[in-house]
Backbone as CSV, one residue per row, in Angstrom:
resi,resn,N_x,N_y,N_z,CA_x,CA_y,CA_z,C_x,C_y,C_z
1,UNK,0.863,-1.122,-0.195,-0.240,0.037,-0.102,1.011,1.297,0.033
2,UNK,0.773,2.049,-0.833,1.172,3.380,-0.885,0.759,4.511,0.111
3,UNK,1.484,5.031,0.791,1.037,6.073,1.829,1.976,7.396,1.642
4,UNK,1.522,8.545,1.456,2.445,9.740,1.226,3.157,9.760,2.365
5,UNK,4.256,10.581,2.356,4.993,10.800,3.589,4.762,12.310,4.039
6,UNK,4.831,12.410,5.523,4.490,13.576,5.788,5.732,14.025,7.072
7,UNK,5.883,15.430,7.340,7.217,15.626,8.189,6.792,14.911,9.440
8,UNK,5.525,14.467,9.541,5.331,13.686,11.154,5.944,12.403,10.924
9,UNK,6.317,12.048,9.846,6.731,10.405,9.576,8.286,10.583,9.856
10,UNK,8.852,11.721,10.366,10.292,11.955,10.655,11.120,11.734,9.302
11,UNK,10.512,11.821,8.469,11.488,12.087,7.082,11.373,13.624,6.290
12,UNK,12.592,14.043,6.498,12.834,15.584,5.691,12.742,15.537,4.302
13,UNK,11.677,16.214,4.177,11.177,16.179,2.875,11.806,17.279,1.951
14,UNK,12.823,17.981,2.549,13.424,19.146,2.132,14.887,19.020,2.223
15,UNK,15.359,17.627,2.210,16.741,17.305,2.467,17.647,17.470,0.997
16,UNK,16.816,17.603,0.069,17.508,17.718,-1.299,17.416,19.037,-1.611
17,UNK,18.600,19.744,-1.781,18.548,21.162,-2.026,18.230,21.307,-3.729
18,UNK,17.502,22.358,-3.947,17.057,22.619,-5.599,18.392,23.923,-5.921
19,UNK,18.540,23.602,-7.048,19.905,24.719,-7.130,18.987,25.938,-7.798
20,UNK,19.759,27.054,-7.631,19.195,28.037,-8.111,19.300,28.159,-9.784
21,UNK,18.210,28.545,-10.319,17.957,28.591,-11.818,18.014,29.933,-12.213
22,UNK,18.494,30.223,-13.653,18.741,31.452,-14.092,17.517,32.292,-13.881
23,UNK,16.315,32.069,-13.773,15.283,32.559,-13.513,15.337,33.137,-12.025
24,UNK,15.499,32.157,-11.422,15.709,32.501,-9.618,16.847,33.297,-9.318
25,UNK,17.868,33.282,-10.330,18.898,34.343,-10.132,18.711,36.026,-10.692
26,UNK,17.999,36.079,-11.769,17.237,37.138,-11.903,16.296,37.776,-10.810
27,UNK,15.404,36.977,-10.283,14.656,37.309,-9.158,15.640,37.940,-7.959
28,UNK,16.471,37.074,-7.707,17.773,37.277,-6.407,18.520,38.705,-7.046
29,UNK,18.781,39.158,-8.109,19.407,40.291,-8.664,18.333,41.295,-8.288
30,UNK,17.229,41.307,-8.600,16.377,42.425,-8.552,16.208,42.545,-7.014
31,UNK,16.163,41.425,-6.336,15.903,41.656,-4.691,17.099,41.841,-3.744
32,UNK,18.330,41.982,-4.516,19.553,42.149,-3.840,19.788,43.775,-3.632
33,UNK,19.386,44.305,-4.534,19.978,45.985,-4.440,18.666,46.395,-5.879
34,UNK,17.971,47.537,-5.176,17.137,48.207,-6.270,18.017,48.915,-7.240
35,UNK,19.118,49.050,-7.217,19.937,49.806,-8.153,20.431,48.918,-9.359
36,UNK,20.191,47.650,-9.081,20.561,46.447,-9.932,19.361,46.251,-10.826
37,UNK,18.188,46.746,-10.731,16.807,46.707,-11.638,17.331,47.284,-13.007
38,UNK,18.001,48.225,-12.904,18.519,48.994,-14.183,19.082,48.088,-15.033
39,UNK,20.321,47.472,-14.441,20.927,46.579,-15.155,20.047,45.296,-15.689
40,UNK,19.474,44.996,-14.930,18.245,43.624,-15.633,17.455,44.311,-16.629
41,UNK,16.836,45.385,-16.553,16.108,46.188,-17.402,16.534,46.276,-18.720
42,UNK,18.013,47.041,-18.579,18.441,47.191,-19.926,18.938,46.145,-20.615
43,UNK,19.254,44.941,-19.887,19.757,43.786,-20.442,18.663,43.411,-21.215
44,UNK,17.225,43.045,-20.701,16.169,42.535,-21.260,15.977,43.351,-22.201
45,UNK,15.728,44.686,-22.232,15.380,45.714,-23.221,16.414,45.252,-24.498
46,UNK,17.758,45.533,-24.215,18.699,45.227,-25.477,18.774,43.903,-25.976
47,UNK,18.350,42.777,-25.220,18.252,41.382,-25.960,17.027,40.719,-26.189
48,UNK,16.006,41.398,-25.671,14.633,40.701,-25.721,14.374,39.001,-25.161
49,UNK,15.375,38.823,-24.602,15.489,37.593,-23.748,16.633,37.742,-22.643
50,UNK,16.491,36.807,-21.760,18.035,36.390,-20.848,18.795,35.677,-21.503
51,UNK,20.032,36.507,-21.524,21.283,35.812,-21.953,22.344,35.865,-20.886
52,UNK,22.007,34.910,-20.507,22.813,34.603,-18.905,24.400,34.969,-18.794
53,UNK,25.207,34.512,-19.830,26.422,35.313,-19.659,26.583,36.527,-19.893
54,UNK,25.641,37.138,-20.755,25.797,38.408,-20.900,25.208,39.160,-19.585
55,UNK,24.373,38.992,-19.010,23.757,39.569,-17.812,24.639,39.243,-16.643
56,UNK,25.586,37.970,-16.629,26.594,38.115,-15.457,27.695,38.939,-16.015
57,UNK,27.957,39.148,-17.026,29.189,39.928,-17.488,28.734,41.408,-17.146
58,UNK,27.643,41.852,-17.567,27.189,43.335,-17.039,27.079,43.533,-15.477
59,UNK,26.853,42.567,-14.753,26.917,42.432,-13.259,28.325,42.517,-12.949
60,UNK,29.278,41.981,-13.459,30.662,41.809,-13.431,31.280,43.699,-13.641
61,UNK,30.787,44.070,-14.640,31.245,45.513,-14.956,30.411,46.486,-14.009
62,UNK,29.205,46.131,-13.344,28.795,46.902,-12.316,29.559,46.762,-11.170
63,UNK,30.003,45.734,-10.783,30.976,45.333,-9.517,32.160,46.253,-9.473
64,UNK,32.484,46.052,-10.951,33.837,46.610,-10.882,33.954,48.249,-11.245
65,UNK,32.661,48.770,-11.478,32.548,50.172,-11.639,32.350,50.659,-10.065
66,UNK,31.646,49.721,-9.434,31.059,50.235,-8.149,32.662,50.327,-7.159
67,UNK,33.539,49.352,-7.328,34.778,49.224,-6.644,35.781,50.358,-7.148
68,UNK,35.423,50.837,-8.122,36.427,52.084,-8.778,36.008,53.259,-7.928
69,UNK,34.592,53.284,-8.059,33.928,54.664,-7.269,33.542,54.724,-5.994
70,UNK,34.450,53.578,-5.258,34.126,53.159,-3.930,32.701,52.885,-3.415
71,UNK,32.080,52.630,-4.123,30.462,52.211,-3.772,30.699,50.679,-3.075
72,UNK,31.335,50.746,-2.014,31.650,49.314,-1.571,30.293,48.563,-1.129
73,UNK,29.155,49.337,-0.542,27.942,48.487,-0.243,27.325,48.019,-1.634
74,UNK,27.373,48.594,-3.151,26.708,48.003,-4.176,27.528,46.960,-4.694
75,UNK,29.114,47.135,-4.437,30.112,46.056,-4.923,29.927,44.873,-4.102
76,UNK,29.865,44.995,-2.798,29.617,43.896,-1.848,28.315,42.996,-2.119
77,UNK,27.241,44.071,-2.618,26.356,43.353,-2.890,25.875,42.343,-4.437
78,UNK,26.715,42.775,-5.092,26.946,41.944,-6.483,27.774,40.816,-6.163
79,UNK,28.827,41.028,-5.508,29.946,40.064,-5.334,29.131,39.031,-4.330
80,UNK,28.390,39.196,-3.419,27.507,38.386,-2.543,26.607,37.542,-3.234
81,UNK,26.102,38.068,-4.394,25.125,37.597,-5.073,25.660,36.508,-6.147
82,UNK,26.897,36.966,-6.533,27.760,35.991,-7.493,28.348,34.608,-6.677
83,UNK,28.493,35.032,-5.675,29.346,34.075,-4.667,28.087,32.920,-4.415
84,UNK,26.717,33.214,-4.275,25.817,32.743,-3.988,25.222,31.783,-5.231
85,UNK,25.212,32.404,-6.183,25.049,31.764,-7.457,25.946,30.542,-8.107
86,UNK,27.302,31.131,-7.586,28.304,30.063,-7.874,28.145,28.920,-7.068
87,UNK,27.730,29.405,-5.561,27.446,28.325,-4.442,26.502,27.146,-4.973
88,UNK,25.340,27.940,-5.242,23.981,27.224,-5.331,23.222,27.206,-6.729
89,UNK,24.035,27.785,-7.702,23.311,27.641,-8.847,23.409,26.440,-9.648
90,UNK,22.537,26.209,-10.874,22.518,25.013,-11.524,23.597,25.125,-12.495
91,UNK,23.954,24.142,-13.263,25.110,23.907,-14.135,25.278,25.207,-15.016
92,UNK,24.267,25.752,-15.574,24.380,26.844,-16.536,24.856,28.082,-15.698
93,UNK,24.296,28.042,-14.342,24.300,29.622,-13.631,25.860,29.489,-13.142
94,UNK,26.392,28.124,-12.675,27.634,27.906,-12.213,28.414,28.203,-13.155
95,UNK,28.220,27.839,-14.738,29.342,28.384,-15.688,29.391,29.470,-16.013
96,UNK,28.175,30.223,-16.118,28.054,31.644,-16.278,28.972,32.401,-15.569
97,UNK,28.730,32.343,-14.062,29.693,32.963,-13.182,31.215,32.663,-13.224
98,UNK,31.540,31.462,-13.330,32.940,30.864,-13.511,33.505,31.566,-14.846
99,UNK,32.730,31.867,-15.741,33.492,32.274,-17.040,33.278,33.598,-17.241
100,UNK,32.084,34.459,-16.980,31.613,35.621,-17.666,31.950,36.419,-16.151
101,UNK,31.933,35.976,-15.175,32.442,37.100,-13.832,33.880,36.602,-13.319
102,UNK,34.289,35.433,-13.257,35.398,35.157,-12.615,36.622,35.193,-13.756
103,UNK,36.264,34.603,-14.636,37.442,34.249,-15.720,37.563,35.688,-16.485
104,UNK,36.498,36.447,-16.770,36.468,37.739,-17.294,36.890,38.765,-16.833
105,UNK,36.948,38.678,-15.338,37.457,39.786,-14.400,39.103,40.351,-14.554
106,UNK,39.621,39.457,-15.609,40.974,39.577,-15.945,41.723,39.960,-14.659
107,UNK,41.393,38.730,-13.713,42.258,39.007,-12.425,43.786,38.759,-12.645
108,UNK,44.309,38.332,-13.396,45.739,38.306,-13.758,46.535,39.728,-14.017
109,UNK,45.488,40.869,-14.356,46.279,42.030,-14.637,46.677,42.748,-13.232
110,UNK,47.569,43.404,-13.311,48.151,44.315,-11.988,46.909,45.258,-11.881
111,UNK,46.646,45.456,-10.484,45.727,46.590,-9.964,44.676,45.903,-9.564
112,UNK,44.441,44.725,-9.774,43.229,44.250,-9.233,43.107,43.654,-7.903
113,UNK,44.192,43.780,-7.162,44.383,43.126,-5.818,43.322,43.374,-5.016
114,UNK,43.351,44.509,-4.867,42.018,45.279,-3.425,40.774,44.898,-3.988
115,UNK,40.375,44.764,-5.067,38.949,44.253,-5.691,38.676,43.065,-5.355
116,UNK,39.888,41.778,-5.756,39.973,40.683,-5.803,39.686,40.272,-4.326
117,UNK,40.669,40.932,-3.110,40.487,40.620,-1.855,38.944,40.846,-1.213
118,UNK,38.210,41.506,-1.979,36.575,41.726,-1.397,36.022,40.553,-1.687
119,UNK,36.397,39.854,-2.545,35.644,38.559,-2.833,35.384,37.587,-2.004
120,UNK,34.109,37.247,-1.833,33.715,36.131,-0.816,34.266,34.747,-1.215
121,UNK,33.967,33.839,-0.240,34.996,32.626,-0.081,34.687,31.704,-1.570
122,UNK,33.485,31.424,-1.912,33.145,30.674,-3.288,33.757,31.332,-4.417
123,UNK,33.665,32.594,-4.547,34.101,33.336,-5.944,35.728,33.368,-5.660
124,UNK,36.304,33.331,-4.678,37.821,33.381,-4.297,38.400,31.753,-4.684
125,UNK,37.454,30.811,-4.128,37.724,29.452,-4.748,37.762,29.093,-5.988
126,UNK,36.867,29.561,-6.750,36.882,29.553,-8.309,37.989,30.461,-8.843
127,UNK,38.312,31.448,-8.233,39.568,32.366,-8.483,40.740,31.413,-8.380
128,UNK,40.782,30.824,-7.243,42.048,29.899,-6.932,42.206,28.809,-8.002
129,UNK,41.381,28.119,-8.241,41.262,27.058,-8.986,41.772,27.496,-10.453
130,UNK,40.976,28.610,-10.956,41.426,29.201,-12.232,42.848,29.528,-12.239
131,UNK,43.366,30.033,-11.217,44.675,30.381,-10.951,45.869,29.276,-11.075
132,UNK,45.286,28.289,-10.611,45.995,27.077,-10.614,45.964,26.272,-11.854
133,UNK,44.904,26.531,-12.692,44.849,25.798,-14.168,45.435,26.666,-14.969
134,UNK,45.982,27.707,-14.724,46.926,28.570,-15.816,48.074,28.637,-15.574
135,UNK,48.743,27.801,-14.392,49.884,27.828,-14.195,50.511,26.500,-14.672
């Protein structure tokens, strides 16, 4: 006999994590900082659809510009968002952040140290993985 399970059965029905999808990511971008709404809106207007790698690159440029202008709140909001996307994202999101955020940050160029030091742990782990692969 089949019986549906409930939390009272002692079974944790929420034990399997669900990865963040690209659409979840867009919702997270909008929820992270209202200033990022303009980045998403412009991206969607320019492309008529979500192009994940392009949006991640747009957000990378936003984080870099925020760092340069010393808007550390915005920079840190974007970095935390990217860190979460890399840690919790599905395969497409993970790839987009690894390539269009970490790799495209040109981390090997001089003068990036202060910016890179602000990166949270999952982004830093990916950065270190790429550095190791490059040598």
